[in-house]
C-alpha positions, 0 to 999 in steps of 0.5 A: 615839706608840710608832713615831711621832714627831710634831712638837711645841714648847713655848712659854715661857708653858706653850703645847704645840704637837703636830702641828696641835693645841695644850694651854694646860693641860700636854697634858691636852686639845688643841684645833686651832690650823691653820685648814686651809682658810686655811692652804691657800689662802694655799700656793694663792694663792702658787703653791706646788703641793700634791703629796701630804698637806701634813705638819708636820714643824718647829714654833716657837713665836716670842717663846716665846707661843701668838699667833706660830708657824712651821710647815714643811710638806713639800708633797711639792716638793724644798724644804719650805715655812714658814708664819707665823702671828701670830694662832694659825693664823687667818691664814697667810704663806708665808715667802720661804726 
């Protein structure tokens, strides 16, 4: 990751989140956990105009498990948005700020 600072976090259960990928084996293997089509659909349904490429700027594991995650996203508007999933990225909810 030289010259690049990806958003990442560890959950207490040992799960590692890096950008839109998750590892359950200490970073040996990664798989996607963000189903982008679902996340972008939720943003559009909540009238959040996407003005540039969506970038994950922060990740927070809730209750220190891999099930619940909050993502902070830069979508090109003045304020970043936060999205919440309770099912490892299958569905997303826009959090009101």
